[in-house]
Backbone atoms as SQL, in Angstrom:
CREATE TABLE atoms (id INTEGER PRIMARY KEY, chain TEXT, resi INTEGER, resn TEXT, atom TEXT, x REAL, y REAL, z REAL);
INSERT INTO atoms VALUES
  (1, 'A', 1, 'UNK', 'N', -4.494, -86.899, -6.107),
  (2, 'A', 1, 'UNK', 'CA', -3.419, -88.101, -6.609),
  (3, 'A', 1, 'UNK', 'C', -2.024, -87.325, -6.610),
  (4, 'A', 2, 'UNK', 'N', -1.037, -87.533, -6.462),
  (5, 'A', 2, 'UNK', 'CA', 0.696, -86.639, -6.823),
  (6, 'A', 2, 'UNK', 'C', 0.995, -86.869, -7.679),
  (7, 'A', 3, 'UNK', 'N', 1.551, -86.454, -8.419),
  (8, 'A', 3, 'UNK', 'CA', 2.502, -86.448, -9.680),
  (9, 'A', 3, 'UNK', 'C', 3.277, -87.496, -10.257),
  (10, 'A', 4, 'UNK', 'N', 3.868, -88.227, -8.895),
  (11, 'A', 4, 'UNK', 'CA', 4.372, -89.665, -9.367),
  (12, 'A', 4, 'UNK', 'C', 3.561, -90.987, -9.428),
  (13, 'A', 5, 'UNK', 'N', 2.401, -90.416, -8.886),
  (14, 'A', 5, 'UNK', 'CA', 1.452, -91.397, -8.765),
  (15, 'A', 5, 'UNK', 'C', 0.468, -92.119, -10.123),
  (16, 'A', 6, 'UNK', 'N', 0.214, -90.545, -10.423),
  (17, 'A', 6, 'UNK', 'CA', 0.120, -90.237, -11.932),
  (18, 'A', 6, 'UNK', 'C', 0.929, -91.080, -13.126),
  (19, 'A', 7, 'UNK', 'N', 1.826, -90.647, -12.667),
  (20, 'A', 7, 'UNK', 'CA', 3.266, -91.033, -13.896),
  (21, 'A', 7, 'UNK', 'C', 3.160, -92.523, -13.873),
  (22, 'A', 8, 'UNK', 'N', 3.129, -93.543, -12.458),
  (23, 'A', 8, 'UNK', 'CA', 3.146, -94.468, -12.364),
  (24, 'A', 8, 'UNK', 'C', 1.847, -95.403, -13.018),
  (25, 'A', 9, 'UNK', 'N', 0.693, -94.311, -12.644),
  (26, 'A', 9, 'UNK', 'CA', -0.535, -95.443, -13.121),
  (27, 'A', 9, 'UNK', 'C', -0.597, -95.402, -14.310),
  (28, 'A', 10, 'UNK', 'N', -0.198, -94.110, -15.533),
  (29, 'A', 10, 'UNK', 'CA', -0.172, -94.140, -16.572),
  (30, 'A', 10, 'UNK', 'C', 1.029, -95.097, -17.259),
  (31, 'A', 11, 'UNK', 'N', 2.100, -95.507, -16.787),
  (32, 'A', 11, 'UNK', 'CA', 3.100, -96.211, -17.674),
  (33, 'A', 11, 'UNK', 'C', 2.189, -97.672, -17.136),
  (34, 'A', 12, 'UNK', 'N', 1.624, -98.054, -15.805),
  (35, 'A', 12, 'UNK', 'CA', 0.761, -98.918, -15.673),
  (36, 'A', 12, 'UNK', 'C', -0.808, -99.156, -17.232),
  (37, 'A', 13, 'UNK', 'N', -0.897, -98.354, -17.059),
  (38, 'A', 13, 'UNK', 'CA', -2.215, -97.993, -18.311),
  (39, 'A', 13, 'UNK', 'C', -1.313, -99.005, -19.185),
  (40, 'A', 14, 'UNK', 'N', -0.729, -98.106, -20.001),
  (41, 'A', 14, 'UNK', 'CA', 0.289, -98.613, -20.793),
  (42, 'A', 14, 'UNK', 'C', 1.274, -100.124, -21.257),
  (43, 'A', 15, 'UNK', 'N', 1.216, -100.508, -19.901),
  (44, 'A', 15, 'UNK', 'CA', 1.374, -102.238, -19.869),
  (45, 'A', 15, 'UNK', 'C', 0.275, -103.070, -20.274),
  (46, 'A', 16, 'UNK', 'N', -0.628, -102.457, -19.388),
  (47, 'A', 16, 'UNK', 'CA', -1.787, -103.612, -19.361),
  (48, 'A', 16, 'UNK', 'C', -2.392, -103.101, -20.967),
  (49, 'A', 17, 'UNK', 'N', -2.742, -101.902, -21.313),
  (50, 'A', 17, 'UNK', 'CA', -3.000, -102.185, -22.960),
  (51, 'A', 17, 'UNK', 'C', -2.422, -102.448, -23.674),
  (52, 'A', 18, 'UNK', 'N', -1.242, -102.822, -23.655),
  (53, 'A', 18, 'UNK', 'CA', 0.070, -103.620, -24.804),
  (54, 'A', 18, 'UNK', 'C', -0.309, -105.305, -24.900),
  (55, 'A', 19, 'UNK', 'N', -0.921, -105.699, -23.675),
  (56, 'A', 19, 'UNK', 'CA', -0.976, -107.246, -22.930),
  (57, 'A', 19, 'UNK', 'C', -2.185, -107.290, -23.482),
  (58, 'A', 20, 'UNK', 'N', -3.439, -106.340, -23.565),
  (59, 'A', 20, 'UNK', 'CA', -4.244, -106.496, -23.786),
  (60, 'A', 20, 'UNK', 'C', -4.877, -106.646, -25.310),
  (61, 'A', 21, 'UNK', 'N', -3.936, -106.059, -26.660),
  (62, 'A', 21, 'UNK', 'CA', -3.930, -106.040, -26.914),
  (63, 'A', 21, 'UNK', 'C', -3.096, -106.754, -27.865),
  (64, 'A', 22, 'UNK', 'N', -2.024, -107.505, -27.509),
  (65, 'A', 22, 'UNK', 'CA', -0.804, -108.902, -27.852),
  (66, 'A', 22, 'UNK', 'C', -1.822, -109.747, -27.276),
  (67, 'A', 23, 'UNK', 'N', -2.563, -110.294, -26.516),
  (68, 'A', 23, 'UNK', 'CA', -3.585, -111.370, -26.048),
  (69, 'A', 23, 'UNK', 'C', -5.061, -111.424, -27.357),
  (70, 'A', 24, 'UNK', 'N', -5.770, -109.633, -27.256),
  (71, 'A', 24, 'UNK', 'CA', -7.079, -109.534, -28.269),
  (72, 'A', 24, 'UNK', 'C', -5.881, -110.162, -29.780),
  (73, 'A', 25, 'UNK', 'N', -4.965, -109.780, -30.103),
  (74, 'A', 25, 'UNK', 'CA', -4.176, -109.868, -31.154),
  (75, 'A', 25, 'UNK', 'C', -5.199, -109.033, -32.265),
  (76, 'A', 26, 'UNK', 'N', -5.271, -107.274, -31.865),
  (77, 'A', 26, 'UNK', 'CA', -6.363, -106.590, -32.009),
  (78, 'A', 26, 'UNK', 'C', -5.083, -104.916, -33.066),
  (79, 'A', 27, 'UNK', 'N', -5.853, -105.142, -34.038),
  (80, 'A', 27, 'UNK', 'CA', -5.140, -104.281, -35.438),
  (81, 'A', 27, 'UNK', 'C', -4.798, -102.886, -34.523),
  (82, 'A', 28, 'UNK', 'N', -4.195, -102.443, -35.047),
  (83, 'A', 28, 'UNK', 'CA', -3.598, -100.627, -34.655),
  (84, 'A', 28, 'UNK', 'C', -4.151, -99.857, -35.551),
  (85, 'A', 29, 'UNK', 'N', -5.659, -99.977, -35.544),
  (86, 'A', 29, 'UNK', 'CA', -6.243, -98.988, -36.340),
  (87, 'A', 29, 'UNK', 'C', -6.704, -97.455, -35.878),
  (88, 'A', 30, 'UNK', 'N', -6.802, -97.649, -34.169),
  (89, 'A', 30, 'UNK', 'CA', -7.043, -97.078, -33.546),
  (90, 'A', 30, 'UNK', 'C', -5.574, -95.863, -32.919),
  (91, 'A', 31, 'UNK', 'N', -5.915, -94.977, -32.196),
  (92, 'A', 31, 'UNK', 'CA', -5.389, -94.391, -31.017),
  (93, 'A', 31, 'UNK', 'C', -5.083, -95.537, -29.573),
  (94, 'A', 32, 'UNK', 'N', -3.653, -95.584, -29.135),
  (95, 'A', 32, 'UNK', 'CA', -4.190, -96.277, -27.999),
  (96, 'A', 32, 'UNK', 'C', -4.403, -95.562, -27.040),
  (97, 'A', 33, 'UNK', 'N', -5.081, -95.498, -25.802),
  (98, 'A', 33, 'UNK', 'CA', -5.659, -95.396, -24.894),
  (99, 'A', 33, 'UNK', 'C', -4.455, -94.821, -24.402),
  (100, 'A', 34, 'UNK', 'N', -3.444, -95.670, -24.100),
  (101, 'A', 34, 'UNK', 'CA', -1.944, -94.767, -23.047),
  (102, 'A', 34, 'UNK', 'C', -1.906, -94.083, -23.917),
  (103, 'A', 35, 'UNK', 'N', -1.625, -93.694, -25.276),
  (104, 'A', 35, 'UNK', 'CA', -0.704, -92.317, -25.780),
  (105, 'A', 35, 'UNK', 'C', -1.548, -91.764, -25.966),
  (106, 'A', 36, 'UNK', 'N', -2.155, -91.457, -26.159),
  (107, 'A', 36, 'UNK', 'CA', -3.066, -90.381, -25.283),
  (108, 'A', 36, 'UNK', 'C', -3.559, -89.864, -24.318),
  (109, 'A', 37, 'UNK', 'N', -3.102, -90.428, -23.490),
  (110, 'A', 37, 'UNK', 'CA', -3.268, -90.412, -22.194),
  (111, 'A', 37, 'UNK', 'C', -2.179, -89.031, -21.697),
  (112, 'A', 38, 'UNK', 'N', -0.484, -90.034, -22.182),
  (113, 'A', 38, 'UNK', 'CA', 0.845, -89.374, -22.122),
  (114, 'A', 38, 'UNK', 'C', 0.285, -88.637, -22.877),
  (115, 'A', 39, 'UNK', 'N', 0.284, -88.059, -24.409),
  (116, 'A', 39, 'UNK', 'CA', -0.261, -86.750, -24.498),
  (117, 'A', 39, 'UNK', 'C', -0.784, -85.742, -23.840),
  (118, 'A', 40, 'UNK', 'N', -1.679, -86.077, -23.011),
  (119, 'A', 40, 'UNK', 'CA', -2.935, -84.926, -22.537),
  (120, 'A', 40, 'UNK', 'C', -1.254, -84.611, -21.223),
  (121, 'A', 41, 'UNK', 'N', -0.916, -85.664, -20.684),
  (122, 'A', 41, 'UNK', 'CA', -0.308, -85.918, -19.066),
  (123, 'A', 41, 'UNK', 'C', 0.350, -84.611, -19.942),
  (124, 'A', 42, 'UNK', 'N', 1.865, -84.452, -20.893),
  (125, 'A', 42, 'UNK', 'CA', 2.371, -84.367, -21.292),
  (126, 'A', 42, 'UNK', 'C', 2.374, -82.292, -21.737),
  (127, 'A', 43, 'UNK', 'N', 1.043, -81.730, -22.500),
  (128, 'A', 43, 'UNK', 'CA', -0.014, -81.188, -22.367),
  (129, 'A', 43, 'UNK', 'C', 0.375, -80.253, -21.428),
  (130, 'A', 44, 'UNK', 'N', -0.266, -81.219, -20.216),
  (131, 'A', 44, 'UNK', 'CA', -0.765, -80.439, -19.227),
  (132, 'A', 44, 'UNK', 'C', 0.760, -79.366, -18.032),
  (133, 'A', 45, 'UNK', 'N', 1.882, -80.324, -18.543),
  (134, 'A', 45, 'UNK', 'CA', 2.599, -79.656, -17.990),
  (135, 'A', 45, 'UNK', 'C', 3.293, -78.914, -18.620),
  (136, 'A', 46, 'UNK', 'N', 3.564, -79.018, -20.309),
  (137, 'A', 46, 'UNK', 'CA', 4.324, -78.153, -21.227),
  (138, 'A', 46, 'UNK', 'C', 2.973, -77.293, -21.801),
  (139, 'A', 47, 'UNK', 'N', 2.849, -75.974, -22.245),
  (140, 'A', 47, 'UNK', 'CA', 1.840, -75.092, -23.121),
  (141, 'A', 47, 'UNK', 'C', 2.176, -75.540, -24.654),
  (142, 'A', 48, 'UNK', 'N', 3.003, -76.122, -25.136),
  (143, 'A', 48, 'UNK', 'CA', 3.909, -76.152, -26.615),
  (144, 'A', 48, 'UNK', 'C', 2.985, -77.586, -26.753),
  (145, 'A', 49, 'UNK', 'N', 2.718, -78.377, -26.243),
  (146, 'A', 49, 'UNK', 'CA', 2.630, -79.424, -25.998),
  (147, 'A', 49, 'UNK', 'C', 0.853, -79.932, -27.199),
  (148, 'A', 50, 'UNK', 'N', 0.413, -78.676, -25.814),
  (149, 'A', 50, 'UNK', 'CA', -0.925, -78.349, -26.489),
  (150, 'A', 50, 'UNK', 'C', -1.302, -77.766, -27.999),
  (151, 'A', 51, 'UNK', 'N', -0.685, -76.476, -27.668),
  (152, 'A', 51, 'UNK', 'CA', -0.588, -76.557, -29.080),
  (153, 'A', 51, 'UNK', 'C', -0.488, -77.467, -30.869),
  (154, 'A', 52, 'UNK', 'N', 0.083, -78.323, -29.911),
  (155, 'A', 52, 'UNK', 'CA', 0.746, -79.431, -31.444),
  (156, 'A', 52, 'UNK', 'C', -0.305, -79.885, -31.313),
  (157, 'A', 53, 'UNK', 'N', -1.060, -80.594, -30.579),
  (158, 'A', 53, 'UNK', 'CA', -2.157, -81.408, -30.560),
  (159, 'A', 53, 'UNK', 'C', -3.164, -81.023, -30.931),
  (160, 'A', 54, 'UNK', 'N', -3.559, -79.668, -30.736),
  (161, 'A', 54, 'UNK', 'CA', -4.351, -78.591, -31.340),
  (162, 'A', 54, 'UNK', 'C', -3.786, -78.301, -33.063),
  (163, 'A', 55, 'UNK', 'N', -3.030, -78.572, -33.122),
  (164, 'A', 55, 'UNK', 'CA', -2.786, -78.618, -34.989),
  (165, 'A', 55, 'UNK', 'C', -3.170, -79.346, -35.459),
  (166, 'A', 56, 'UNK', 'N', -2.036, -80.982, -34.700),
  (167, 'A', 56, 'UNK', 'CA', -3.248, -81.904, -35.019),
  (168, 'A', 56, 'UNK', 'C', -4.210, -82.416, -35.108),
  (169, 'A', 57, 'UNK', 'N', -5.579, -82.234, -34.673),
  (170, 'A', 57, 'UNK', 'CA', -6.591, -82.564, -34.534),
  (171, 'A', 57, 'UNK', 'C', -7.069, -81.729, -36.063),
  (172, 'A', 58, 'UNK', 'N', -6.592, -80.018, -35.715),
  (173, 'A', 58, 'UNK', 'CA', -6.520, -79.237, -36.869),
  (174, 'A', 58, 'UNK', 'C', -6.889, -79.987, -38.057),
  (175, 'A', 59, 'UNK', 'N', -5.005, -80.138, -38.928),
  (176, 'A', 59, 'UNK', 'CA', -5.228, -80.806, -39.845),
  (177, 'A', 59, 'UNK', 'C', -5.360, -82.052, -40.214),
  (178, 'A', 60, 'UNK', 'N', -5.300, -83.277, -39.091),
  (179, 'A', 60, 'UNK', 'CA', -6.736, -84.063, -39.111),
  (180, 'A', 60, 'UNK', 'C', -8.205, -84.189, -39.857),
  (181, 'A', 61, 'UNK', 'N', -8.623, -82.645, -39.638),
  (182, 'A', 61, 'UNK', 'CA', -10.236, -82.534, -40.236),
  (183, 'A', 61, 'UNK', 'C', -10.750, -81.546, -41.448),
  (184, 'A', 62, 'UNK', 'N', -8.559, -81.571, -42.072),
  (185, 'A', 62, 'UNK', 'CA', -8.685, -81.061, -43.081),
  (186, 'A', 62, 'UNK', 'C', -8.436, -81.644, -44.411),
  (187, 'A', 63, 'UNK', 'N', -9.308, -81.797, -45.455),
  (188, 'A', 63, 'UNK', 'CA', -9.203, -82.357, -47.317),
  (189, 'A', 63, 'UNK', 'C', -7.585, -82.309, -47.311),
  (190, 'A', 64, 'UNK', 'N', -7.437, -83.872, -47.800),
  (191, 'A', 64, 'UNK', 'CA', -6.074, -83.787, -48.697),
  (192, 'A', 64, 'UNK', 'C', -6.556, -83.355, -49.861),
  (193, 'A', 65, 'UNK', 'N', -5.908, -83.179, -51.353),
  (194, 'A', 65, 'UNK', 'CA', -6.150, -83.334, -52.105),
  (195, 'A', 65, 'UNK', 'C', -4.915, -84.054, -52.812),
  (196, 'A', 66, 'UNK', 'N', -5.502, -84.599, -53.941),
  (197, 'A', 66, 'UNK', 'CA', -4.231, -85.328, -54.410),
  (198, 'A', 66, 'UNK', 'C', -3.273, -84.385, -55.754),
  (199, 'A', 67, 'UNK', 'N', -3.807, -83.652, -55.357),
  (200, 'A', 67, 'UNK', 'CA', -3.649, -82.716, -56.929),
  (201, 'A', 67, 'UNK', 'C', -2.092, -81.777, -56.514),
  (202, 'A', 68, 'UNK', 'N', -1.699, -81.702, -56.778),
  (203, 'A', 68, 'UNK', 'CA', 0.107, -81.292, -57.095),
  (204, 'A', 68, 'UNK', 'C', -0.123, -79.770, -56.970),
  (205, 'A', 69, 'UNK', 'N', -1.073, -78.703, -57.333),
  (206, 'A', 69, 'UNK', 'CA', -1.293, -77.210, -57.555),
  (207, 'A', 69, 'UNK', 'C', -1.053, -77.195, -58.268),
  (208, 'A', 70, 'UNK', 'N', -0.496, -77.665, -59.149),
  (209, 'A', 70, 'UNK', 'CA', -0.238, -76.876, -60.909),
  (210, 'A', 70, 'UNK', 'C', -1.013, -77.157, -61.317),
  (211, 'A', 71, 'UNK', 'N', -1.310, -75.237, -62.864),
  (212, 'A', 71, 'UNK', 'CA', -1.947, -75.865, -63.310),
  (213, 'A', 71, 'UNK', 'C', -2.281, -76.425, -64.183),
  (214, 'A', 72, 'UNK', 'N', -3.545, -77.260, -64.942),
  (215, 'A', 72, 'UNK', 'CA', -3.405, -78.563, -65.715),
  (216, 'A', 72, 'UNK', 'C', -3.050, -78.029, -66.853),
  (217, 'A', 73, 'UNK', 'N', -2.234, -78.417, -67.728),
  (218, 'A', 73, 'UNK', 'CA', -1.458, -79.447, -68.863),
  (219, 'A', 73, 'UNK', 'C', -1.301, -77.830, -69.047),
  (220, 'A', 74, 'UNK', 'N', -0.276, -76.904, -68.632),
  (221, 'A', 74, 'UNK', 'CA', -0.020, -76.294, -68.632),
  (222, 'A', 74, 'UNK', 'C', 1.905, -76.072, -70.096),
  (223, 'A', 75, 'UNK', 'N', 2.358, -77.282, -69.091),
  (224, 'A', 75, 'UNK', 'CA', 3.936, -77.294, -69.439),
  (225, 'A', 75, 'UNK', 'C', 3.676, -78.678, -70.591),
  (226, 'A', 76, 'UNK', 'N', 4.142, -79.269, -70.830),
  (227, 'A', 76, 'UNK', 'CA', 4.306, -80.228, -71.765),
  (228, 'A', 76, 'UNK', 'C', 5.614, -80.541, -72.104),
  (229, 'A', 77, 'UNK', 'N', 6.803, -81.177, -70.795),
  (230, 'A', 77, 'UNK', 'CA', 7.638, -81.491, -70.710),
  (231, 'A', 77, 'UNK', 'C', 8.617, -82.143, -72.333),
  (232, 'A', 78, 'UNK', 'N', 7.266, -83.777, -72.211),
  (233, 'A', 78, 'UNK', 'CA', 7.687, -84.757, -73.350),
  (234, 'A', 78, 'UNK', 'C', 7.712, -84.104, -74.305),
  (235, 'A', 79, 'UNK', 'N', 6.784, -82.834, -75.310),
  (236, 'A', 79, 'UNK', 'CA', 7.186, -82.350, -76.922),
  (237, 'A', 79, 'UNK', 'C', 8.375, -81.194, -76.433),
  (238, 'A', 80, 'UNK', 'N', 8.493, -80.309, -75.207),
  (239, 'A', 80, 'UNK', 'CA', 8.756, -79.200, -75.263),
  (240, 'A', 80, 'UNK', 'C', 7.876, -78.089, -75.668),
  (241, 'A', 81, 'UNK', 'N', 6.815, -78.109, -75.077),
  (242, 'A', 81, 'UNK', 'CA', 5.793, -77.135, -75.496),
  (243, 'A', 81, 'UNK', 'C', 4.787, -76.150, -73.845),
  (244, 'A', 82, 'UNK', 'N', 5.312, -75.601, -73.992),
  (245, 'A', 82, 'UNK', 'CA', 4.713, -74.417, -73.421),
  (246, 'A', 82, 'UNK', 'C', 3.479, -73.879, -73.715),
  (247, 'A', 83, 'UNK', 'N', 2.148, -73.752, -72.762),
  (248, 'A', 83, 'UNK', 'CA', 1.049, -73.298, -73.292),
  (249, 'A', 83, 'UNK', 'C', 0.132, -71.876, -72.247),
  (250, 'A', 84, 'UNK', 'N', 0.302, -71.114, -72.856),
  (251, 'A', 84, 'UNK', 'CA', -0.236, -69.519, -72.089),
  (252, 'A', 84, 'UNK', 'C', -1.530, -69.345, -71.963),
  (253, 'A', 85, 'UNK', 'N', -2.196, -68.931, -71.361),
  (254, 'A', 85, 'UNK', 'CA', -3.226, -68.460, -71.154),
  (255, 'A', 85, 'UNK', 'C', -2.773, -66.764, -71.529),
  (256, 'A', 86, 'UNK', 'N', -4.322, -66.163, -72.486),
  (257, 'A', 86, 'UNK', 'CA', -4.030, -64.733, -72.596),
  (258, 'A', 86, 'UNK', 'C', -5.575, -64.233, -72.114),
  (259, 'A', 87, 'UNK', 'N', -5.060, -62.697, -71.571),
  (260, 'A', 87, 'UNK', 'CA', -6.224, -62.763, -70.830),
  (261, 'A', 87, 'UNK', 'C', -7.900, -62.681, -71.640),
  (262, 'A', 88, 'UNK', 'N', -7.075, -62.642, -73.058),
  (263, 'A', 88, 'UNK', 'CA', -8.969, -62.841, -73.634),
  (264, 'A', 88, 'UNK', 'C', -9.079, -64.338, -73.736),
  (265, 'A', 89, 'UNK', 'N', -8.897, -65.161, -73.059),
  (266, 'A', 89, 'UNK', 'CA', -9.369, -66.555, -73.203),
  (267, 'A', 89, 'UNK', 'C', -8.625, -67.288, -74.190),
  (268, 'A', 90, 'UNK', 'N', -7.889, -66.747, -75.023),
  (269, 'A', 90, 'UNK', 'CA', -7.507, -67.618, -76.410),
  (270, 'A', 90, 'UNK', 'C', -6.353, -68.411, -75.917),
  (271, 'A', 91, 'UNK', 'N', -6.060, -70.318, -76.054),
  (272, 'A', 91, 'UNK', 'CA', -4.795, -70.389, -75.339),
  (273, 'A', 91, 'UNK', 'C', -3.869, -70.481, -76.706),
  (274, 'A', 92, 'UNK', 'N', -3.004, -70.014, -76.688),
  (275, 'A', 92, 'UNK', 'CA', -1.481, -70.236, -77.354),
  (276, 'A', 92, 'UNK', 'C', -0.097, -70.686, -77.063),
  (277, 'A', 93, 'UNK', 'N', -0.022, -70.869, -78.231),
  (278, 'A', 93, 'UNK', 'CA', 1.715, -72.500, -78.222),
  (279, 'A', 93, 'UNK', 'C', 2.471, -71.999, -78.584);
């Protein structure tokens, strides 16, 4: 199959998928097949896109924590107090 024919096939797939979702009134919970196909086609033509897709897949597997990364209750801005941890384990303000 030639490259222009593959592009036309991918475009036709995208149009058919869009019509199918509209008729079925499907929610956009999963990734569209045409989007995945376009990403793979672009990755075939550009090596940097493959790196981006691999990074995106790796990042989707990593756990997201809701903490901001700061130690808990070290600075109390309301009272103007800072708590310091001493090496012997005693907390002083």
